[in-house]
DRENNU-433133 format. One line per 10 residues: for each residue x, y, z of C-alpha. Coordinates in Angstrom, 3 decimals. Example, Ala and Ser with C-alpha at 12.3 -4.5 7.8 and 13.67 -1.06 7.14 Angstrom:
// residues 2
12.300,-4.500,7.800 | 13.670,-1.060,7.140;
This chain:
// residues 649
184.991,-12.152,100.979 | 187.672,-10.286,102.960 | 189.461,-11.955,105.841 | 190.775,-10.232,108.872 | 194.329,-10.529,107.505 | 193.224,-8.178,104.741 | 192.791,-5.170,107.032 | 196.524,-4.619,107.510 | 198.315,-3.960,110.843 | 196.204,-2.609,113.692;
197.187,0.607,115.493 | 199.041,-0.118,118.706 | 197.185,0.706,121.815 | 196.916,-0.316,125.452 | 194.254,-3.006,126.370 | 190.723,-1.524,126.455 | 189.228,-2.462,129.713 | 185.910,-0.587,129.022 | 184.575,-3.105,126.444 | 183.912,-0.294,124.082;
186.686,-1.195,121.669 | 186.939,-4.352,119.544 | 190.013,-6.389,120.824 | 190.411,-7.906,117.349 | 192.121,-4.627,116.117 | 194.931,-5.055,118.610 | 195.927,-8.466,117.345 | 199.554,-8.923,116.334 | 200.646,-10.755,113.160 | 201.910,-13.765,115.186;
198.620,-13.903,117.104 | 196.657,-13.614,113.882 | 198.624,-16.398,112.380 | 197.851,-18.725,115.323 | 194.126,-17.881,115.320 | 193.951,-18.432,111.520 | 195.701,-21.790,111.975 | 193.167,-22.849,114.561 | 190.065,-21.285,113.138 | 190.714,-21.259,109.362;
192.398,-24.621,108.525 | 193.926,-24.852,105.085 | 191.740,-27.879,104.162 | 188.551,-25.583,104.436 | 189.875,-22.097,103.785 | 192.222,-20.703,101.117 | 195.147,-18.401,101.658 | 192.839,-15.354,101.656 | 190.838,-16.847,104.507 | 187.799,-17.646,102.291;
185.709,-20.654,103.179 | 185.543,-23.312,100.357 | 181.808,-22.943,100.121 | 182.105,-19.200,99.419 | 184.422,-19.704,96.455 | 183.295,-19.697,92.845 | 182.820,-23.080,91.112 | 186.171,-22.734,89.315 | 187.916,-21.833,92.587 | 186.181,-24.738,94.353;
187.378,-27.254,91.758 | 190.905,-25.945,91.942 | 190.845,-25.785,95.744 | 189.393,-29.349,96.254 | 191.541,-30.849,93.537 | 194.784,-29.481,94.906 | 193.770,-30.384,98.461 | 192.812,-33.993,97.531 | 196.105,-34.372,95.600 | 198.125,-33.112,98.536;
196.247,-35.327,101.040 | 196.471,-38.387,98.728 | 200.272,-37.882,98.436 | 200.512,-37.527,102.267 | 198.495,-40.716,102.849 | 200.508,-42.762,100.278 | 203.737,-41.521,101.827 | 202.510,-42.496,105.201 | 201.535,-45.942,103.907 | 204.860,-46.373,102.302;
206.678,-45.344,105.444 | 204.692,-47.839,107.488 | 205.368,-50.574,104.861 | 209.148,-49.960,104.976 | 209.119,-50.133,108.760 | 206.956,-53.236,108.867 | 205.336,-54.722,105.687 | 202.258,-55.845,107.607 | 201.730,-52.564,109.501 | 199.312,-51.162,106.855;
197.196,-54.336,107.163 | 197.086,-54.022,110.980 | 196.243,-50.333,110.642 | 193.353,-51.161,108.343 | 192.208,-53.935,110.720 | 192.263,-51.727,113.741 | 190.633,-48.628,112.210 | 188.278,-50.135,109.578 | 187.584,-53.791,110.439 | 187.147,-53.713,114.199;
184.695,-50.737,114.236 | 182.502,-52.549,111.790 | 182.954,-56.035,113.204 | 179.399,-56.140,114.514 | 177.933,-55.155,111.223 | 180.172,-57.778,109.433 | 178.916,-60.533,111.733 | 175.225,-59.456,111.399 | 175.601,-59.149,107.607 | 176.920,-62.715,107.564;
173.995,-64.042,109.561 | 171.109,-62.055,107.934 | 172.423,-62.930,104.472 | 172.585,-66.617,105.591 | 168.810,-66.641,106.409 | 167.958,-65.972,102.745 | 170.596,-68.413,101.470 | 169.585,-71.289,103.695 | 165.892,-71.177,102.945 | 166.276,-72.512,99.326;
168.402,-75.321,100.892 | 165.576,-76.138,103.338 | 163.160,-76.245,100.367 | 165.332,-78.330,98.104 | 164.658,-81.910,97.094 | 165.806,-84.447,99.763 | 165.949,-81.776,102.476 | 162.772,-80.445,104.159 | 160.498,-79.508,101.242 | 157.257,-80.838,102.964;
157.782,-78.254,105.586 | 159.482,-75.250,103.947 | 158.166,-75.482,100.355 | 154.776,-77.271,100.097 | 153.979,-76.519,103.814 | 152.178,-79.878,104.113 | 153.448,-80.475,107.632 | 154.273,-76.989,108.784 | 152.080,-73.873,109.356 | 152.335,-71.437,106.457;
152.056,-68.479,108.799 | 155.140,-69.536,110.764 | 157.079,-70.134,107.525 | 156.113,-66.559,106.416 | 157.043,-65.341,109.856 | 160.697,-66.098,109.228 | 161.049,-62.856,107.297 | 158.496,-60.809,109.245 | 159.843,-61.649,112.701 | 163.413,-61.110,111.698;
162.600,-57.600,110.453 | 160.403,-56.910,113.457 | 163.231,-57.814,115.853 | 165.579,-55.518,113.989 | 163.095,-52.626,114.207 | 162.630,-53.153,117.916 | 166.426,-53.069,118.382 | 166.949,-50.018,116.279 | 164.481,-47.938,118.230 | 165.078,-49.436,121.713;
168.872,-49.543,121.637 | 168.970,-46.109,119.905 | 167.163,-44.574,122.903 | 169.223,-46.577,125.386 | 172.419,-45.650,123.684 | 171.561,-41.964,124.194 | 170.478,-42.634,127.719 | 173.053,-44.955,129.193 | 175.919,-44.461,126.768 | 177.432,-45.855,123.538;
179.654,-48.383,125.273 | 176.746,-50.026,127.136 | 174.813,-50.203,123.908 | 177.755,-51.800,121.975 | 178.239,-54.442,124.652 | 174.618,-55.417,124.965 | 174.231,-55.594,121.229 | 177.064,-58.099,120.970 | 175.789,-60.092,123.953 | 172.259,-60.349,122.431;
173.670,-61.394,119.068 | 175.812,-64.087,120.703 | 172.878,-65.536,122.597 | 170.728,-65.336,119.449 | 173.355,-67.209,117.502 | 173.513,-69.950,120.095 | 169.664,-70.204,119.907 | 169.798,-70.351,116.074 | 172.555,-73.029,116.105 | 170.649,-75.211,118.609;
166.997,-74.560,117.352 | 164.996,-77.677,117.097 | 161.523,-79.081,118.021 | 159.605,-82.257,118.516 | 158.044,-81.696,115.119 | 159.406,-79.842,112.078 | 156.789,-77.155,112.730 | 158.102,-76.804,116.276 | 161.546,-76.346,114.882 | 160.288,-73.550,112.661;
158.765,-71.833,115.596 | 161.864,-72.076,117.629 | 163.879,-70.829,114.675 | 161.566,-67.863,114.174 | 161.734,-66.674,117.770 | 165.559,-67.100,117.766 | 165.676,-64.913,114.666 | 163.553,-62.323,116.456 | 165.853,-62.273,119.482 | 168.946,-62.100,117.294;
167.368,-59.267,115.280 | 167.115,-57.045,118.393 | 170.843,-57.183,118.661 | 171.275,-56.527,114.948 | 168.993,-53.516,115.059 | 171.014,-52.021,117.848 | 174.207,-52.348,115.782 | 173.008,-49.686,113.379 | 172.763,-46.661,115.712 | 175.560,-47.836,118.015;
178.140,-48.452,115.206 | 177.291,-45.277,113.326 | 177.351,-42.948,116.383 | 180.363,-44.453,118.148 | 182.433,-44.611,114.898 | 181.525,-41.040,113.988 | 182.282,-39.631,117.449 | 185.507,-41.536,117.788 | 186.501,-40.173,114.338 | 185.803,-36.619,115.507;
187.877,-36.920,118.597 | 187.428,-35.318,122.002 | 189.346,-32.025,121.755 | 187.849,-28.528,121.297 | 189.810,-28.116,118.073 | 189.020,-30.659,115.309 | 191.895,-32.325,113.399 | 192.440,-32.550,109.655 | 191.705,-36.283,109.836 | 188.305,-35.542,111.340;
187.401,-32.980,108.716 | 188.664,-34.830,105.663 | 187.952,-38.508,106.474 | 185.063,-38.701,108.895 | 182.692,-40.100,106.307 | 185.318,-42.608,104.975 | 185.894,-43.882,108.482 | 182.119,-44.554,109.194 | 181.397,-46.035,105.812 | 184.508,-48.205,105.964;
182.995,-49.743,109.139 | 179.640,-50.105,107.388 | 181.099,-51.917,104.322 | 182.039,-54.775,106.663 | 178.447,-55.774,106.233 | 179.327,-56.543,102.607 | 182.326,-58.673,103.658 | 180.036,-60.469,106.082 | 177.733,-61.367,103.112 | 180.636,-62.424,100.978;
182.130,-64.789,103.567 | 178.768,-66.207,104.399 | 178.193,-67.263,100.816 | 181.729,-68.743,100.490 | 181.399,-70.724,103.755 | 177.938,-72.008,102.861 | 179.228,-73.260,99.513 | 182.184,-75.011,101.175 | 180.095,-76.490,103.953 | 177.596,-77.942,101.581;
180.348,-79.467,99.428 | 181.986,-80.879,102.647 | 178.799,-82.433,104.064 | 177.234,-83.448,100.799 | 180.238,-85.591,99.661 | 181.722,-82.944,97.411 | 178.696,-82.395,95.282 | 176.469,-79.310,95.060 | 173.668,-80.995,93.212 | 170.338,-82.326,94.667;
168.925,-84.336,96.214 | 170.396,-82.958,99.541 | 170.193,-85.203,102.495 | 168.623,-83.965,105.804 | 171.929,-84.664,107.605 | 173.948,-82.550,105.158 | 171.370,-79.687,105.375 | 171.417,-79.750,109.181 | 175.244,-79.768,109.477 | 175.623,-77.035,106.823;
173.051,-74.699,108.458 | 174.137,-75.245,112.077 | 177.889,-74.929,111.450 | 177.314,-71.871,109.404 | 175.648,-70.198,112.476 | 178.236,-71.526,114.939 | 181.157,-69.973,113.143 | 179.984,-66.283,113.689 | 178.971,-67.149,117.310 | 182.624,-67.561,118.143;
183.485,-64.170,116.517 | 180.569,-62.506,118.373 | 181.726,-63.830,121.732 | 185.161,-62.283,121.065 | 183.350,-58.998,120.181 | 181.634,-58.968,123.627 | 185.118,-59.137,125.192 | 186.551,-56.516,122.925 | 183.794,-53.966,123.513 | 183.809,-54.566,127.240;
187.499,-54.270,127.775 | 188.898,-52.323,124.790 | 186.327,-49.655,124.126 | 186.033,-47.956,127.483 | 185.933,-44.424,125.994 | 183.211,-45.029,123.473 | 180.794,-42.740,125.379 | 183.183,-39.873,125.920 | 181.642,-37.460,123.373 | 178.086,-38.177,124.638;
179.184,-37.619,128.263 | 180.712,-34.257,127.355 | 177.694,-33.124,125.449 | 175.386,-34.023,128.405 | 177.667,-32.209,130.847 | 177.425,-28.993,128.749 | 173.708,-29.297,128.863 | 173.692,-30.270,132.549 | 171.861,-33.539,131.786 | 172.470,-36.897,133.488;
169.871,-39.158,131.995 | 168.078,-39.080,128.692 | 168.157,-35.515,127.220 | 164.391,-35.058,126.468 | 164.858,-31.305,125.956 | 167.322,-32.018,123.146 | 164.926,-34.480,121.615 | 162.148,-31.809,121.563 | 164.556,-29.116,120.118 | 165.810,-31.653,117.471;
162.279,-32.214,116.118 | 161.699,-28.351,116.302 | 164.769,-27.360,114.422 | 165.788,-30.556,112.482 | 162.385,-32.267,112.055 | 162.484,-32.059,108.216 | 165.845,-33.744,108.279 | 164.090,-36.828,109.626 | 161.931,-36.873,106.525 | 165.123,-37.119,104.514;
166.940,-39.671,106.621 | 163.936,-41.847,107.414 | 162.227,-41.421,104.090 | 165.321,-42.140,102.010 | 166.152,-45.225,104.155 | 162.618,-46.491,103.578 | 162.921,-46.099,99.811 | 166.385,-47.609,99.711 | 165.345,-50.828,101.524 | 162.484,-51.356,99.065;
165.129,-51.275,96.390 | 167.569,-53.398,98.371 | 164.894,-56.083,98.742 | 163.777,-55.566,95.113 | 167.220,-56.389,93.780 | 166.461,-60.113,94.321 | 163.752,-59.889,91.665 | 166.303,-59.922,88.848 | 168.105,-63.076,89.991 | 165.287,-65.633,90.001;
164.244,-64.398,86.516 | 167.518,-64.610,84.690 | 168.549,-67.886,86.322 | 165.285,-69.413,85.052 | 166.050,-68.299,81.531 | 169.825,-69.096,81.513 | 169.366,-72.468,83.267 | 165.769,-73.489,82.546 | 166.153,-77.060,83.907 | 168.093,-76.176,86.978;
167.118,-77.718,90.354 | 170.368,-77.001,92.184 | 170.796,-74.188,94.648 | 174.481,-73.716,93.588 | 173.824,-71.360,90.577 | 171.817,-69.059,92.809 | 174.520,-69.057,95.490 | 177.328,-68.408,92.890 | 175.392,-65.562,91.366 | 174.859,-64.171,94.816;
178.655,-64.336,95.340 | 179.274,-62.356,92.080 | 176.605,-59.889,93.109 | 178.163,-59.258,96.490 | 181.574,-58.817,94.875 | 180.006,-56.107,92.680 | 178.424,-54.613,95.719 | 181.736,-54.494,97.514 | 183.164,-52.393,94.648 | 180.295,-49.974,95.182;
180.924,-49.928,98.980 | 184.609,-49.123,98.552 | 184.047,-46.493,95.887 | 181.504,-44.802,98.182 | 184.002,-44.859,100.989 | 186.660,-43.169,98.781 | 184.332,-40.404,97.437 | 181.962,-39.720,100.269 | 184.242,-36.984,101.706 | 184.981,-35.380,98.319;
183.581,-31.829,98.447 | 182.690,-31.873,94.698 | 180.675,-35.129,94.945 | 180.031,-35.990,98.567 | 177.039,-37.437,100.463 | 174.021,-35.709,98.918 | 174.942,-35.968,95.246 | 176.047,-39.531,95.733 | 172.669,-40.543,97.220 | 170.754,-38.647,94.598;
172.576,-40.208,91.688 | 172.389,-43.674,93.242 | 168.558,-43.366,93.530 | 168.327,-42.045,90.010 | 170.371,-44.895,88.548 | 168.314,-47.456,90.460 | 165.216,-45.920,89.186 | 166.446,-46.222,85.568 | 167.687,-49.770,86.011 | 164.269,-50.936,87.319;
162.060,-48.893,85.049 | 163.693,-50.047,81.802 | 162.951,-53.752,82.335 | 159.496,-52.903,83.744 | 158.228,-51.543,80.433 | 160.262,-53.966,78.238 | 159.833,-57.008,80.502 | 159.371,-59.737,77.847 | 162.044,-58.302,75.651 | 164.739,-58.510,78.416;
163.481,-61.901,79.663 | 164.037,-63.471,76.276 | 167.059,-65.643,75.929 | 168.507,-63.272,73.293 | 168.603,-60.336,75.777 | 168.890,-62.010,79.158 | 172.473,-60.858,79.463 | 171.356,-57.264,79.377 | 168.835,-58.065,82.107 | 171.641,-59.702,84.098;
173.925,-56.624,83.631 | 171.161,-54.363,85.045 | 170.948,-56.672,88.087 | 174.612,-56.195,88.843 | 174.521,-52.416,88.146 | 171.542,-51.933,90.407 | 173.545,-53.574,93.277 | 176.566,-51.343,92.516 | 174.606,-48.090,92.534 | 172.663,-49.163,95.503;
175.946,-49.449,97.523 | 177.640,-46.524,95.711 | 174.655,-44.389,96.753 | 171.814,-44.596,99.192 | 172.762,-47.747,101.078 | 176.147,-46.242,102.209 | 174.973,-42.655,102.536 | 171.801,-43.319,104.586 | 173.852,-45.169,107.180 | 176.218,-42.140,107.622;
173.906,-39.040,107.438 | 171.252,-40.463,109.681 | 173.710,-39.998,112.512 | 175.755,-37.025,111.042 | 172.979,-34.443,110.575 | 171.754,-34.689,114.198 | 173.304,-33.380,117.528 | 175.181,-35.682,119.785 | 172.690,-36.047,122.682 | 169.992,-37.733,120.518;
172.122,-38.936,117.667 | 171.574,-42.671,118.351 | 167.830,-42.182,118.812 | 167.612,-40.308,115.405 | 169.685,-42.936,113.695 | 167.618,-45.834,115.180 | 164.311,-44.188,114.101 | 165.691,-43.664,110.579 | 167.055,-47.208,110.304 | 163.693,-48.611,111.627;
161.951,-46.665,108.808 | 164.284,-48.420,106.435 | 163.223,-51.836,107.785 | 159.669,-50.800,107.405 | 160.467,-50.405,103.758 | 161.890,-53.921,103.676 | 158.791,-55.245,105.465 | 156.525,-53.418,103.009 | 158.343,-54.997,100.090 | 158.244,-58.515,101.562;
154.478,-58.184,102.135 | 153.640,-56.481,98.868 | 155.566,-58.891,96.806 | 153.412,-61.769,98.026 | 150.363,-60.251,96.252 | 151.653,-59.094,92.874 | 153.418,-60.808,89.944 | 157.025,-60.181,88.954 | 156.330,-57.743,86.160 | 154.079,-55.712,88.434;
156.837,-55.617,91.017 | 159.067,-54.033,88.401 | 156.364,-51.391,87.693 | 156.102,-50.581,91.438 | 159.672,-50.535,92.717 | 161.220,-47.791,90.512 | 159.066,-44.998,91.934 | 160.560,-45.486,95.333 | 163.805,-44.418,93.735 | 162.189,-41.126,92.604;
160.712,-40.715,96.095 | 164.167,-41.191,97.663 | 165.742,-38.753,95.269 | 163.022,-36.169,95.980 | 163.259,-36.256,99.753 | 167.037,-36.152,99.542 | 166.882,-33.117,97.276 | 164.361,-31.174,99.455 | 165.218,-32.153,103.043 | 168.748,-33.493,103.315;
171.555,-31.072,104.144 | 174.962,-31.811,102.680 | 177.369,-32.290,105.498 | 180.304,-32.998,103.144 | 183.239,-30.828,104.215 | 181.449,-29.578,107.271 | 183.428,-29.758,110.454 | 181.175,-31.711,112.851 | 182.354,-29.652,115.763 | 180.746,-26.630,114.068;
177.490,-28.437,113.981 | 177.902,-29.182,117.684 | 178.816,-25.556,118.281 | 175.605,-24.404,116.569 | 173.672,-26.957,118.602 | 175.043,-25.255,121.844 | 173.475,-21.965,120.700 | 170.223,-23.654,119.848 | 170.233,-25.430,123.238 | 170.792,-22.055,124.920;
167.810,-20.475,123.068 | 170.036,-18.306,120.823 | 169.840,-19.871,117.384 | 170.068,-16.405,115.673 | 173.353,-15.646,117.450 | 175.237,-18.424,115.603 | 176.888,-17.233,112.442 | 179.264,-20.113,111.453 | 179.533,-22.397,108.539 | 176.981,-24.869,109.870;
174.310,-22.428,108.522 | 176.225,-21.830,105.293 | 173.889,-22.524,102.304 | 176.249,-25.381,101.171 | 175.380,-27.299,104.320 | 171.644,-26.582,104.431 | 168.870,-28.456,102.829 | 166.639,-26.769,100.193 | 163.881,-26.605,102.813 | 166.210,-24.948,105.371;
167.384,-22.447,102.765 | 163.814,-21.595,101.925 | 162.971,-21.080,105.603 | 165.853,-18.582,105.786 | 168.240,-20.403,108.148 | 171.174,-19.336,106.048 | 170.525,-15.636,106.655 | 172.465,-15.961,109.973 | 175.732,-16.825,108.258 | 178.321,-14.093,108.609;
181.923,-15.223,108.330 | 183.609,-12.128,109.859 | 181.248,-11.976,112.804 | 181.773,-15.722,113.394 | 185.588,-15.287,113.412 | 185.344,-12.721,116.247 | 182.850,-14.925,118.025 | 185.132,-17.956,117.928 | 187.975,-15.961,119.389 | 185.714,-14.811,122.257;
184.610,-18.418,122.843 | 188.292,-19.444,122.992 | 188.765,-16.649,125.538 | 186.085,-18.159,127.704 | 187.816,-21.523,127.566 | 191.213,-19.863,128.218 | 189.843,-18.027,131.265 | 188.309,-21.264,132.598 | 191.662,-23.014,132.153 | 193.413,-20.107,133.994;
190.929,-20.348,136.834 | 191.364,-24.141,136.959 | 195.133,-23.770,137.113 | 194.797,-21.183,139.953 | 192.544,-23.523,141.750 | 195.009,-26.391,141.495 | 197.817,-24.259,142.879 | 195.504,-23.530,145.833 | 194.978,-27.200,146.302 | 191.491,-27.443,144.730;
191.789,-30.230,142.154 | 189.295,-30.601,139.336 | 188.556,-34.218,138.475 | 186.949,-33.303,135.196 | 189.071,-34.604,132.316 | 187.085,-32.818,129.562 | 189.689,-30.087,129.126 | 191.925,-29.239,126.162 | 194.630,-26.854,127.462 | 197.216,-27.766,124.847;
195.796,-25.318,122.294 | 196.891,-22.199,124.244 | 200.086,-21.094,122.619 | 202.062,-18.230,124.127 | 200.723,-15.798,121.468 | 197.127,-16.765,122.131 | 197.554,-16.455,125.902 | 199.383,-13.057,125.501 | 196.456,-11.752,123.380 | 193.883,-12.790,125.940;
195.986,-11.275,128.756 | 196.338,-7.978,126.865 | 192.734,-7.804,125.953 | 191.243,-9.109,129.163 | 187.815,-7.613,129.798 | 187.496,-6.232,126.238 | 184.534,-8.242,125.086 | 180.946,-7.570,126.124 | 179.623,-10.659,124.383 | 178.025,-13.305,126.593;
178.286,-16.746,124.913 | 176.240,-19.833,125.636 | 178.886,-21.355,127.920 | 179.353,-17.969,129.708 | 175.652,-17.878,130.263 | 175.754,-21.251,131.873 | 178.563,-20.164,134.191 | 176.611,-17.111,135.310 | 173.438,-19.066,136.197;
């Protein structure tokens, strides 16, 4: 594909004020160099101005490999420079940019993982088995409701806070999530009743309330993390384009660290309160102290999170505010919601359907553990082996989380391929023991069974669990991003709810027969309906959205409709026919002209004493060459772009 730099020097002429001549042909070499720098960055285009998606496979491999090597060298040099200046500065950088954005998910991962870990302690000998195990003195429905109400609360939070986050703003959603989680943790820590059944009821409703805050964390963390990664300028940065996925998944993997620290703390607390022993019988006092202190610890961290979000994240809603302003919307953008389902409806099948399938797998992973522990330790009555194997499993999962974070932005692997391979591997790792169940359950082959357990955890994290969290926000426009993410996440929890109900009515081997097919389902909906946003500048997607919002979808010709970034379904519908790199290059320059003219008018107004209090401006991109070009070619373009159309109304 030829770039504009291939056409050679343009013939000199005076600015054409009639609009009959294309101003691009009067561009000087310096002006062309500036425009190429802004519109064809070297991490997405080669020296000939060809987009990486338009290269041959061999060219893509060379381009991506060289680019990744160059970027890795730059990052390592930067880390080394930070280390030489202050040995702890890389740690503080990681904490600020990776840990803090995912602190809410880390805390909720800690608490939700704790629910499943504490239940065996409640059921253990010497603790509260008459209530939690045999259900002699407690209502069986309320015992079962522990799982159902927790998931129900999360679903309510995901949908409700997703809508409110798009309506009132990301910052408000983040603050209210942390507040609800803090109150919920106080309720869980203090839960009790006149009878043990009353305690269970109080515990269940506390979980439901806490779950609402947890549910809201999903859309709020994903959208705010992504939008903060992209930045607020009109021109995206290399950091945005190359590491957007890593930044979001690095926040998400804090959920894994929450699970890890929960398991470590529970083991330590039980040893402390049970006189240094992890073996039964466990006293009621030891159980109560272990469970209540384990909830009190994250309550302190969550209270700090309320403060941090209220006072240190005041610009979290900036991208949403800018998007609403462009669309002239003040409340919830119902028109954008309607248009999203019209143009991106099939993407919801991918994000919601894949998340549903993934959570069935995520819940099904627990099937392995109870089986191999029973074979390896047939006379075991202690909860410690289960907790220790959980700890190992979380460690394996964390390896998957980090590997996903490192490769999710790689153009040769990326989001879609990672999710499909993860689903495929989980399918294989469940279907093999399903059809050779007794063989792998035997003492001679239980280690192979155990290996499949750990590998299924690894590929779940290094695959659909990490990718679904990212793409459920990334493939949708800013005005309804939190809503779409919340709906997709809620579908995932419906998958967990389906699994928890279904598993009560079928035996273990039947569960292994059922679960694998959700892997194939997830792989299929990913293949057909999920676009691959790896390597796509998110500002290009927002630019396309402005055309759609203006009713001019066919007038957008940029890389957001390149076949590399479209789903199979969208390709089949012919969305990619609008892609035209040369036309888009001209169009971007004319869009920049509109912004330049607006900045000139704003400056003229300021000189006349008319101050504009709108801070959504990015005047720093106007170099002298760009300004000179727009001055020389003023009035040359007859094209009316979406933003011009808004100005003329």
